[in-house]
All heavy atoms as an XYZ file, in Angstrom:
829
protein
N     -22.341    -54.711      0.251
C     -21.501    -55.311      1.264
C     -20.570    -54.257      1.873
O     -20.461    -54.179      3.083
C     -20.701    -56.453      0.620
C     -19.656    -57.024      1.499
S     -20.333    -58.447      2.291
C     -18.913    -59.100      3.014
N     -19.923    -53.467      1.027
C     -19.002    -52.448      1.514
C     -19.756    -51.372      2.294
O     -19.296    -50.909      3.331
C     -18.219    -51.830      0.324
C     -17.362    -50.670      0.789
C     -17.371    -52.882     -0.352
N     -20.906    -50.993      1.797
C     -21.677    -49.961      2.498
C     -22.149    -50.430      3.863
O     -22.194    -49.642      4.803
C     -22.896    -49.540      1.658
O     -23.689    -50.677      1.357
C     -22.476    -48.842      0.389
N     -22.475    -51.700      4.000
C     -22.905    -52.190      5.307
C     -21.743    -52.194      6.294
O     -21.937    -51.934      7.486
C     -23.519    -53.586      5.183
O     -22.545    -54.511      4.761
N     -20.517    -52.424      5.810
C     -19.348    -52.381      6.701
C     -19.076    -50.944      7.129
O     -18.787    -50.672      8.293
C     -18.121    -53.003      6.000
C     -18.339    -54.498      5.792
C     -16.859    -52.761      6.819
C     -17.263    -55.165      4.977
N     -19.167    -50.009      6.190
C     -18.931    -48.609      6.515
C     -19.984    -48.059      7.458
O     -19.693    -47.241      8.324
C     -18.886    -47.767      5.234
C     -17.671    -47.988      4.325
C     -17.814    -47.175      3.062
C     -16.389    -47.643      5.055
N     -21.210    -48.502      7.304
C     -22.278    -48.021      8.175
C     -22.139    -48.552      9.590
O     -22.611    -47.930     10.537
C     -23.633    -48.402      7.598
C     -24.029    -47.692      6.288
C     -25.334    -48.270      5.763
C     -24.148    -46.210      6.511
N     -21.480    -49.691      9.747
C     -21.324    -50.285     11.064
C     -20.168    -49.664     11.850
O     -20.080    -49.847     13.057
C     -21.097    -51.788     10.938
C     -22.313    -52.523     10.424
C     -22.024    -54.005     10.211
O     -20.920    -54.467     10.473
N     -23.027    -54.739      9.755
N     -19.267    -48.921     11.167
C     -18.119    -48.321     11.859
C     -18.618    -47.232     12.800
O     -19.448    -46.401     12.434
C     -17.150    -47.736     10.856
N     -18.146    -47.218     14.050
C     -18.592    -46.199     15.007
C     -18.015    -44.824     14.644
O     -16.903    -44.707     14.140
C     -18.043    -46.698     16.341
C     -16.883    -47.544     15.982
C     -17.212    -48.145     14.643
N     -18.778    -43.797     14.910
C     -18.317    -42.426     14.657
C     -17.264    -42.061     15.692
O     -17.375    -42.436     16.863
C     -19.493    -41.475     14.753
N     -16.223    -41.346     15.286
C     -15.188    -40.954     16.251
C     -15.768    -39.995     17.287
O     -16.451    -39.029     16.950
C     -14.129    -40.264     15.403
C     -14.740    -40.008     14.076
C     -15.920    -40.905     13.939
N     -15.516    -40.286     18.541
C     -16.074    -39.494     19.631
C     -15.177    -38.304     19.937
O     -13.960    -38.435     20.007
C     -16.223    -40.357     20.867
N     -15.755    -37.121     20.101
C     -15.003    -35.942     20.501
C     -14.139    -35.341     19.418
O     -13.191    -34.646     19.713
N     -14.385    -35.608     18.181
C     -13.531    -35.105     17.120
C     -13.638    -33.584     16.986
O     -12.681    -32.930     16.622
C     -13.866    -35.776     15.800
O     -15.176    -35.437     15.391
N     -14.788    -33.014     17.274
C     -14.964    -31.565     17.201
C     -14.128    -30.839     18.231
O     -13.474    -29.843     17.934
N     -14.132    -31.330     19.453
C     -13.381    -30.689     20.532
C     -11.879    -30.839     20.315
O     -11.124    -29.900     20.564
C     -13.798    -31.288     21.867
C     -13.207    -30.580     23.034
S     -13.801    -28.886     23.023
C     -13.632    -28.490     24.716
N     -11.442    -31.991     19.856
C     -10.012    -32.196     19.661
C      -9.475    -31.324     18.530
O      -8.336    -30.857     18.596
C      -9.712    -33.670     19.386
O     -10.290    -34.084     18.170
N     -10.272    -31.062     17.507
C      -9.807    -30.191     16.426
C      -9.701    -28.743     16.896
O      -8.786    -28.019     16.493
C     -10.721    -30.307     15.209
O     -12.009    -29.826     15.510
N     -10.600    -28.319     17.770
C     -10.523    -26.959     18.317
C      -9.280    -26.821     19.189
O      -8.553    -25.827     19.097
C     -11.793    -26.617     19.112
C     -12.979    -26.502     18.158
C     -11.612    -25.327     19.910
C     -14.308    -26.347     18.841
N      -9.015    -27.813     20.003
C      -7.819    -27.782     20.855
C      -6.557    -27.773     19.996
O      -5.598    -27.054     20.288
C      -7.823    -28.976     21.831
C      -8.941    -28.783     22.859
C      -6.477    -29.118     22.531
C      -9.171    -29.975     23.757
N      -6.556    -28.546     18.918
C      -5.405    -28.593     18.025
C      -5.166    -27.237     17.360
O      -4.024    -26.802     17.229
C      -5.624    -29.683     16.971
C      -4.367    -30.121     16.316
S      -3.241    -30.742     17.550
C      -2.845    -32.265     16.819
N      -6.240    -26.548     16.951
C      -6.105    -25.226     16.332
C      -5.535    -24.216     17.331
O      -4.675    -23.403     16.988
C      -7.459    -24.743     15.817
C      -7.984    -25.530     14.638
S      -6.978    -25.311     13.180
C      -7.533    -23.705     12.696
N      -5.996    -24.260     18.571
C      -5.483    -23.362     19.607
C      -4.010    -23.645     19.868
O      -3.203    -22.717     19.989
C      -6.327    -23.486     20.897
C      -7.726    -22.924     20.652
C      -5.653    -22.768     22.061
C      -8.694    -23.185     21.781
N      -3.651    -24.906     19.926
C      -2.261    -25.287     20.150
C      -1.364    -24.795     19.011
O      -0.269    -24.276     19.263
C      -2.153    -26.807     20.292
C      -0.773    -27.362     20.588
C      -0.293    -26.872     21.952
C      -0.796    -28.868     20.562
N      -1.815    -24.910     17.791
C      -1.038    -24.433     16.641
C      -0.853    -22.924     16.726
O       0.237    -22.405     16.469
C      -1.714    -24.846     15.317
C      -1.565    -26.351     15.115
C      -1.133    -24.087     14.137
C      -2.371    -26.895     13.956
N      -1.896    -22.184     17.085
C      -1.792    -20.735     17.209
C      -0.799    -20.347     18.308
O       0.008    -19.424     18.122
C      -3.154    -20.105     17.497
C      -3.079    -18.619     17.692
C      -2.906    -17.777     16.616
C      -3.155    -18.079     18.965
C      -2.825    -16.411     16.794
C      -3.062    -16.711     19.150
C      -2.904    -15.877     18.067
N      -0.843    -21.024     19.446
C       0.073    -20.717     20.549
C       1.515    -20.960     20.124
O       2.401    -20.133     20.377
C      -0.297    -21.539     21.811
C       0.792    -21.466     22.864
C      -1.623    -21.071     22.375
N       1.774    -22.067     19.462
C       3.128    -22.372     18.990
C       3.571    -21.330     17.969
O       4.696    -20.829     18.022
C       3.184    -23.796     18.400
C       3.032    -24.819     19.524
C       4.476    -24.023     17.636
C       2.849    -26.245     19.061
N       2.697    -20.975     17.039
C       3.004    -19.971     16.035
C       3.329    -18.633     16.697
O       4.277    -17.954     16.302
C       1.811    -19.827     15.079
C       2.043    -18.868     13.958
C       2.838    -19.217     12.877
C       1.459    -17.614     13.976
C       3.047    -18.332     11.840
C       1.662    -16.725     12.940
C       2.466    -17.085     11.869
N       2.562    -18.255     17.720
C       2.790    -16.992     18.409
C       4.157    -16.961     19.067
O       4.908    -16.007     18.915
C       1.693    -16.749     19.450
C       1.892    -15.483     20.239
C       1.559    -14.263     19.692
C       2.413    -15.534     21.522
C       1.744    -13.091     20.412
C       2.602    -14.370     22.240
C       2.274    -13.150     21.684
N       4.511    -18.011     19.820
C       5.760    -17.996     20.571
C       7.000    -18.190     19.707
O       8.091    -17.775     20.088
C       5.729    -19.031     21.698
C       4.966    -18.553     22.892
C       3.713    -19.058     23.189
C       5.480    -17.568     23.711
C       3.003    -18.610     24.282
C       4.777    -17.108     24.811
C       3.538    -17.634     25.097
N       6.879    -18.810     18.553
C       8.050    -19.025     17.712
C       8.169    -18.050     16.550
O       9.236    -17.928     15.963
C       8.070    -20.459     17.168
C       8.449    -21.455     18.216
C       7.496    -22.312     18.733
C       9.736    -21.540     18.696
C       7.828    -23.242     19.707
C      10.077    -22.453     19.672
C       9.121    -23.312     20.181
N       7.102    -17.345     16.198
C       7.155    -16.451     15.049
C       6.839    -14.996     15.419
O       7.611    -14.106     15.114
C       6.164    -16.921     13.971
C       6.433    -18.301     13.451
S       7.848    -18.373     12.390
C       7.167    -17.688     10.915
N       5.731    -14.746     16.041
C       5.258    -13.377     16.258
C       6.022    -12.687     17.388
O       6.509    -11.564     17.227
C       3.738    -13.372     16.541
C       2.991    -13.911     15.318
C       3.252    -11.983     16.910
C       1.519    -14.150     15.544
N       6.165    -13.341     18.514
C       6.792    -12.717     19.681
C       8.249    -12.327     19.431
O       8.645    -11.205     19.761
C       6.668    -13.644     20.883
C       7.073    -12.989     22.182
C       6.587    -13.805     23.369
N       6.985    -13.194     24.596
C       7.948    -13.662     25.373
N       8.600    -14.741     25.037
N       8.266    -13.041     26.488
N       9.092    -13.188     18.842
C      10.471    -12.763     18.562
C      10.545    -11.575     17.600
O      11.401    -10.700     17.756
C      11.113    -14.001     17.946
C      10.317    -15.140     18.444
C       8.922    -14.616     18.566
N       9.645    -11.533     16.621
C       9.639    -10.416     15.686
C       9.255     -9.117     16.390
O       9.823     -8.061     16.116
C       8.676    -10.696     14.533
C       8.714     -9.656     13.450
C      10.042     -9.601     12.726
O      10.775    -10.563     12.666
N      10.360     -8.445     12.195
N       8.306     -9.179     17.322
C       7.918     -7.988     18.080
C       9.079     -7.487     18.940
O       9.309     -6.285     19.038
C       6.715     -8.292     18.965
C       5.415     -8.444     18.217
C       4.263     -8.845     19.121
O       4.461     -9.349     20.225
N       3.043     -8.640     18.635
N       9.819     -8.402     19.561
C      10.956     -8.016     20.377
C      12.039     -7.351     19.532
O      12.638     -6.349     19.937
C      11.521     -9.234     21.104
C      10.643     -9.731     22.229
C      11.168    -10.989     22.852
C      12.377    -10.707     23.687
N      12.871    -11.907     24.399
N      12.270     -7.889     18.345
C      13.279     -7.319     17.450
C      12.875     -5.916     17.005
O      13.710     -5.009     16.962
C      13.469     -8.225     16.237
C      14.580     -7.802     15.330
C      14.769     -8.798     14.209
C      15.880     -8.368     13.284
N      16.071     -9.309     12.178
N      11.603     -5.711     16.678
C      11.119     -4.398     16.265
C      11.258     -3.379     17.401
O      11.593     -2.222     17.161
C       9.659     -4.482     15.809
C       9.462     -5.166     14.490
C      10.104     -4.412     13.335
O      10.323     -3.214     13.388
N      10.425     -5.143     12.286
N      11.015     -3.800     18.644
C      11.167     -2.900     19.786
C      12.627     -2.494     19.963
O      12.924     -1.335     20.274
C      10.647     -3.557     21.064
C       9.147     -3.593     21.161
C       8.692     -4.227     22.449
C       7.180     -4.356     22.482
N       6.731     -5.026     23.718
N      13.557     -3.422     19.766
C      14.984     -3.117     19.876
C      15.416     -2.128     18.798
O      16.173     -1.193     19.077
C      15.810     -4.393     19.772
C      15.699     -5.304     20.960
C      16.442     -6.620     20.757
O      17.160     -6.759     19.755
O      16.275     -7.509     21.604
N      14.946     -2.319     17.581
C      15.285     -1.410     16.484
C      14.724     -0.023     16.760
O      15.405      0.986     16.556
C      14.787     -1.973     15.134
C      15.588     -3.222     14.760
C      14.903     -0.925     14.036
C      15.045     -3.964     13.551
N      13.481      0.057     17.239
C      12.874      1.354     17.550
C      13.627      2.044     18.682
O      13.834      3.260     18.638
C      11.397      1.176     17.907
C      10.645      2.473     18.014
C      10.627      3.260     16.722
O      10.514      2.706     15.636
N      10.762      4.562     16.829
N      14.056      1.283     19.668
C      14.835      1.843     20.774
C      16.156      2.405     20.257
O      16.587      3.487     20.660
C      15.085      0.763     21.833
C      15.815      1.240     23.046
C      15.990      0.113     24.050
C      16.828      0.549     25.218
N      17.092     -0.550     26.150
N      16.798      1.689     19.320
C      18.042      2.169     18.723
C      17.816      3.467     17.956
O      18.595      4.418     18.065
C      18.640      1.111     17.792
C      19.729      1.651     16.914
C      20.954      1.991     17.448
C      19.521      1.835     15.558
C      21.962      2.517     16.648
C      20.513      2.338     14.750
C      21.732      2.685     15.293
N      16.748      3.543     17.167
C      16.455      4.749     16.387
C      16.233      5.953     17.296
O      16.637      7.060     16.969
C      15.219      4.534     15.518
C      15.470      3.623     14.351
C      14.201      3.400     13.560
N      14.423      2.411     12.516
C      13.496      1.598     12.050
N      12.262      1.666     12.515
N      13.779      0.729     11.111
N      15.575      5.740     18.421
C      15.306      6.842     19.340
C      16.554      7.289     20.096
O      16.629      8.426     20.548
C      14.201      6.464     20.328
C      12.861      6.310     19.648
O      12.609      6.889     18.596
N      11.993      5.494     20.229
N      17.538      6.411     20.248
C      18.748      6.741     20.990
C      19.912      7.146     20.078
O      21.025      7.343     20.565
C      19.166      5.560     21.864
O      19.578      4.481     21.051
N      19.666      7.276     18.777
C      20.706      7.637     17.827
C      21.232      9.041     18.116
O      20.469      9.943     18.450
C      20.110      7.605     16.410
C      20.945      6.894     15.435
S      20.243      6.768     13.773
C      18.652      7.484     13.810
N      22.552      9.214     17.985
C      23.177     10.505     18.209
C      23.967     10.919     16.978
O      24.360     10.072     16.162
C      24.118     10.431     19.415
C      23.499     10.062     20.753
C      24.586      9.842     21.785
C      22.532     11.130     21.198
N      24.231     12.215     16.859
C      25.069     12.712     15.776
C      26.463     12.119     15.947
O      27.017     12.089     17.043
C      25.118     14.257     15.792
C      26.121     14.777     14.780
C      23.737     14.817     15.529
N      27.016     11.594     14.857
C      28.339     10.978     14.892
C      28.308      9.460     14.915
O      29.339      8.815     14.746
N      27.143      8.861     15.138
C      27.022      7.399     15.148
C      27.201      6.833     13.743
O      26.786      7.439     12.761
C      25.648      6.966     15.675
C      25.507      7.136     17.172
O      26.528      7.396     17.834
O      24.373      7.006     17.673
N      27.807      5.675     13.669
C      27.936      4.937     12.406
C      26.732      4.021     12.306
O      26.495      3.210     13.201
C      29.230      4.110     12.387
C      30.501      4.931     12.467
C      30.807      5.630     11.157
O      30.430      5.163     10.083
N      31.489      6.756     11.249
N      25.968      4.114     11.208
C      24.742      3.339     11.067
C      24.680      2.665      9.702
O      25.449      2.989      8.801
C      23.487      4.232     11.250
C      23.420      4.796     12.650
C      23.430      5.333     10.222
N      23.731      1.722      9.590
C      23.464      1.024      8.330
C      21.987      1.196      8.021
O      21.138      1.013      8.895
C      23.792     -0.479      8.442
C      25.248     -0.689      8.842
C      23.492     -1.186      7.115
C      25.593     -2.133      9.134
N      21.677      1.519      6.774
C      20.283      1.650      6.367
C      19.755      0.296      5.914
O      20.513     -0.656      5.729
C      20.125      2.654      5.215
O      20.772      2.134      4.062
C      20.699      4.010      5.577
N      18.446      0.231      5.689
C      17.828     -1.008      5.225
C      18.331     -1.384      3.839
O      18.341     -2.549      3.475
C      16.309     -0.859      5.206
N      18.792     -0.416      3.057
C      19.328     -0.681      1.727
C      20.786     -1.089      1.746
O      21.366     -1.370      0.704
N      21.412     -1.097      2.925
C      22.794     -1.527      3.040
C      23.803     -0.400      2.955
O      24.997     -0.648      2.821
N      23.360      0.850      3.026
C      24.272      1.990      2.953
C      24.840      2.260      4.341
O      24.107      2.412      5.309
C      23.535      3.240      2.430
C      23.003      2.982      1.032
C      24.458      4.450      2.449
C      22.106      4.081      0.504
N      26.156      2.329      4.419
C      26.845      2.637      5.664
C      27.139      4.132      5.681
O      27.604      4.684      4.685
C      28.158      1.865      5.770
C      27.968      0.397      5.895
N      28.338     -0.284      7.018
C      27.440     -0.520      5.057
C      28.048     -1.570      6.853
N      27.514     -1.727      5.665
N      26.896      4.774      6.806
C      27.160      6.201      6.886
C      27.279      6.686      8.308
O      27.024      5.953      9.268
N      27.671      7.942      8.417
C      27.834      8.590      9.712
C      26.727      9.630      9.849
O      26.500     10.433      8.951
C      29.196      9.267      9.773
C      29.538      9.892     11.075
C      30.954     10.448     11.034
C      31.337     11.048     12.361
N      32.720     11.575     12.313
N      26.033      9.633     10.978
C      24.915     10.548     11.205
C      25.455     11.970     11.373
O      26.310     12.221     12.212
C      24.105     10.132     12.455
C      23.012     11.129     12.749
C      23.538      8.742     12.289
N      24.933     12.883     10.543
C      25.321     14.285     10.617
C      24.226     15.150     11.234
O      24.510     16.142     11.889
C      25.646     14.831      9.214
C      26.936     14.321      8.657
C      28.063     14.841      9.513
C      29.393     14.463      8.928
N      30.506     14.946      9.746
N      22.968     14.793     10.997
C      21.846     15.571     11.504
C      20.659     14.641     11.711
O      20.441     13.723     10.930
C      21.477     16.657     10.480
C      20.363     17.571     10.891
C      20.039     18.582      9.806
O      20.941     18.993      9.059
O      18.837     18.926      9.712
N      19.885     14.887     12.770
C      18.721     14.060     13.082
C      17.495     14.953     13.200
O      17.511     15.936     13.944
C      18.916     13.275     14.396
C      20.147     12.386     14.323
C      17.678     12.450     14.715
C      20.505     11.726     15.631
N      16.448     14.628     12.475
C      15.145     15.285     12.589
C      14.121     14.253     13.009
O      14.446     13.072     13.192
C      14.735     15.931     11.261
C      15.490     17.218     11.010
O      16.036     17.812     11.929
N      15.541     17.637      9.768
N      12.872     14.653     13.118
C      11.824     13.716     13.530
C      11.596     12.625     12.498
O      11.393     11.465     12.852
C      10.508     14.450     13.784
C      10.581     15.320     15.036
O      11.428     15.040     15.899
O       9.784     16.268     15.130
N      11.608     12.972     11.215
C      11.276     12.008     10.163
C      12.463     11.527      9.356
O      12.396     10.465      8.745
C      10.240     12.621      9.212
C       8.914     13.008      9.848
C       8.023     13.691      8.815
C       8.221     11.794     10.420
N      13.546     12.283      9.314
C      14.665     11.887      8.478
C      15.996     12.133      9.177
O      16.076     12.816     10.186
C      14.626     12.615      7.131
C      14.800     14.110      7.221
C      16.066     14.680      7.192
C      13.705     14.951      7.342
C      16.235     16.041      7.282
C      13.863     16.316      7.422
C      15.140     16.856      7.395
O      15.300     18.206      7.485
N      17.051     11.558      8.576
C      18.406     11.681      9.093
C      19.309     12.037      7.919
O      19.143     11.497      6.819
C      18.865     10.345      9.732
C      20.303     10.396     10.168
C      17.971      9.971     10.895
N      20.268     12.914      8.143
C      21.275     13.229      7.135
C      22.488     12.357      7.439
O      23.030     12.390      8.543
C      21.679     14.721      7.159
C      20.477     15.633      6.999
C      22.751     14.999      6.111
C      19.848     15.618      5.640
N      22.903     11.539      6.449
C      24.057     10.657      6.597
C      25.190     11.134      5.702
O      24.966     11.525      4.557
C      23.705      9.228      6.200
C      22.710      8.454      7.046
C      22.529      7.055      6.478
C      23.160      8.374      8.481
N      26.403     11.056      6.213
C      27.586     11.303      5.396
C      28.116      9.937      4.974
O      28.551      9.147      5.815
C      28.645     12.078      6.172
C      29.871     12.381      5.343
C      30.915     13.153      6.112
O      31.064     12.907      7.315
O      31.580     13.988      5.498
N      28.065      9.636      3.677
C      28.485      8.329      3.192
C      29.892      8.361      2.609
O      30.500      7.314      2.403
C      27.488      7.768      2.168
C      27.301      8.713      0.998
C      26.156      7.473      2.842
C      26.453      8.138     -0.129
N      30.418      9.560      2.325
C      31.795      9.771      1.874
C      32.150     11.205      2.241
O      31.304     11.956      2.737
C      31.921      9.537      0.377
N      33.392     11.604      1.996
C      33.777     12.978      2.307
C      32.913     13.954      1.527
O      32.862     13.911      0.296
C      35.253     13.210      1.981
C      36.158     12.471      2.939
O      35.759     12.166      4.056
N      37.365     12.189      2.507
N      32.223     14.824      2.254
C      31.353     15.850      1.683
C      30.237     15.293      0.808
O      29.751     15.970     -0.085
C      32.162     16.880      0.890
C      33.123     17.630      1.791
O      32.788     17.928      2.940
N      34.304     17.918      1.284
N      29.832     14.056      1.015
C      28.696     13.456      0.307
C      27.655     13.092      1.360
O      27.834     12.146      2.123
C      29.104     12.208     -0.501
C      27.896     11.620     -1.197
C      30.212     12.538     -1.490
N      26.569     13.869      1.383
C      25.506     13.664      2.360
C      24.237     13.233      1.657
O      23.935     13.701      0.553
C      25.237     14.947      3.139
C      26.421     15.366      3.979
O      27.179     14.537      4.442
N      26.584     16.657      4.164
N      23.502     12.333      2.297
C      22.203     11.915      1.775
C      21.169     12.023      2.884
O      21.492     11.939      4.070
C      22.233     10.468      1.204
C      22.635      9.461      2.277
C      23.131     10.385     -0.007
C      22.499      8.015      1.839
N      19.937     12.243      2.476
C      18.816     12.314      3.423
C      18.050     11.001      3.314
O      17.616     10.624      2.229
C      17.895     13.476      3.079
C      16.725     13.632      4.038
C      15.656     14.560      3.505
C      16.021     15.997      3.624
N      14.879     16.894      3.298
N      17.895     10.297      4.434
C      17.133      9.043      4.465
C      16.093      9.136      5.571
O      16.258      9.878      6.541
C      18.038      7.806      4.698
C      18.994      7.606      3.550
C      18.792      7.903      6.001
N      15.013      8.383      5.406
C      14.007      8.350      6.458
C      14.573      7.666      7.690
O      15.349      6.721      7.598
C      12.767      7.599      5.975
C      11.936      8.386      5.011
C      10.554      7.801      4.852
O      10.008      7.283      5.842
O      10.045      7.877      3.739
N      14.154      8.145      8.824
C      14.632      7.587     10.089
C      14.238      6.114     10.224
O      14.972      5.310     10.784
C      14.062      8.405     11.242
C      14.763      8.227     12.541
C      14.244      9.227     13.560
C      15.030      9.180     14.825
N      14.539     10.148     15.809
N      13.077      5.750      9.669
C      12.618      4.363      9.753
C      13.440      3.404      8.904
O      13.325      2.197      9.062
C      11.152      4.269      9.359
C      10.245      4.889     10.393
O      10.592      4.943     11.566
N       9.099      5.369      9.964
N      14.256      3.916      7.981
C      15.047      3.014      7.147
C      16.371      2.635      7.807
O      17.073      1.760      7.312
C      15.308      3.639      5.775
O      16.216      4.719      5.900
N      16.710      3.257      8.909
C      17.939      2.913      9.631
C      17.620      1.795     10.599
O      16.670      1.862     11.364
C      18.496      4.139     10.359
C      18.911      5.173      9.324
C      19.665      3.741     11.244
C      19.372      6.470      9.894
N      18.426      0.725     10.528
C      18.083     -0.422     11.361
C      19.211     -0.958     12.220
O      18.972     -1.802     13.075
C      17.520     -1.559     10.499
C      18.549     -2.350      9.750
C      19.039     -3.533     10.260
C      19.025     -1.916      8.536
C      19.983     -4.254      9.582
C      19.961     -2.641      7.847
C      20.449     -3.811      8.367
N      20.452     -0.514     12.045
C      21.521     -1.100     12.844
C      22.657     -0.121     13.066
O      22.880      0.796     12.278
C      22.063     -2.355     12.167
N      23.369     -0.365     14.140
C      24.590      0.373     14.448
C      25.731     -0.325     13.727
O      25.963     -1.518     13.912
C      24.811      0.374     15.956
C      26.037      1.141     16.381
O      26.649      1.823     15.548
O      26.379      1.062     17.577
N      26.452      0.406     12.911
C      27.503     -0.179     12.082
C      28.625     -0.780     12.922
O      29.161     -1.836     12.600
C      28.075      0.887     11.147
O      29.129      0.381     10.394
N      28.978     -0.141     14.020
C      30.074     -0.655     14.837
C      29.690     -1.967     15.521
O      30.509     -2.863     15.653
C      30.498      0.380     15.892
O      29.349      0.759     16.657
C      31.093      1.607     15.235
N      28.438     -2.098     15.932
C      27.993     -3.343     16.571
C      27.964     -4.486     15.568
O      28.323     -5.617     15.896
C      26.624     -3.163     17.198
N      27.557     -4.207     14.341
C      27.509     -5.242     13.305
C      28.918     -5.712     12.963
O      29.170     -6.895     12.809
C      26.776     -4.725     12.047
C      26.920     -5.696     10.899
C      25.322     -4.466     12.361
N      29.871     -4.789     12.878
C      31.261     -5.149     12.564
C      31.871     -5.986     13.657
O      32.623     -6.920     13.405
C      32.086     -3.899     12.318
C      31.728     -3.194     11.028
C      32.440     -1.871     10.865
O      33.144     -1.417     11.769
N      32.252     -1.228      9.727
N      31.554     -5.700     14.925
C      32.075     -6.493     16.032
C      31.508     -7.894     16.023
O      32.210     -8.856     16.323
C      31.766     -5.812     17.355
C      32.577     -4.567     17.590
C      32.171     -3.840     18.845
O      31.242     -4.223     19.537
N      32.868     -2.759     19.168
N      30.239     -8.062     15.647
C      29.624     -9.391     15.596
C      30.210    -10.235     14.490
O      30.314    -11.451     14.624
C      28.109     -9.273     15.417
C      27.423     -8.792     16.676
O      27.978     -8.893     17.764
N      26.241     -8.259     16.533
N      30.596     -9.645     13.379
C      31.158    -10.430     12.271
C      32.583    -10.847     12.559
O      33.051    -11.836     12.024
C      31.116     -9.630     10.944
O      31.819     -8.396     11.122
C      29.693     -9.365     10.534
N      33.288    -10.120     13.408
C      34.671    -10.483     13.749
C      34.723    -11.653     14.715
O      35.680    -12.397     14.747
C      35.392     -9.288     14.348
C      35.657     -8.208     13.350
C      36.391     -7.062     13.974
N      36.502     -5.984     13.007
C      36.654     -4.722     13.325
N      36.755     -4.355     14.581
N      36.731     -3.797     12.384
N      33.729    -11.802     15.549
C      33.726    -12.865     16.575
C      33.348    -14.150     16.010
O      33.045    -14.760     15.307
C      32.785    -12.502     17.719
C      33.302    -11.314     18.492
O      34.482    -11.030     18.477
N      32.413    -10.618     19.174
């Protein structure tokens, strides 16, 4: 009895096409809310790294605050205290310390 009722139910029409459209829609939403903002942020950070000058106050990815003393292609020398210099990779610097301090005050 149950099988005869199930066999009489019509098959859903267009289910294949609607699932493809749904997958495309999910990808588009994912792209605009997740991938694109991250790409924009990475471009801003790279632009900051390329425009860094000696004397700038910066923050590393590890949270170390320092003043730029020397800039090379791959690394930067930071002064983190009086006469205390460290060498960090240029890619580990991600923010301008003065800009971050101004944002926290507002």
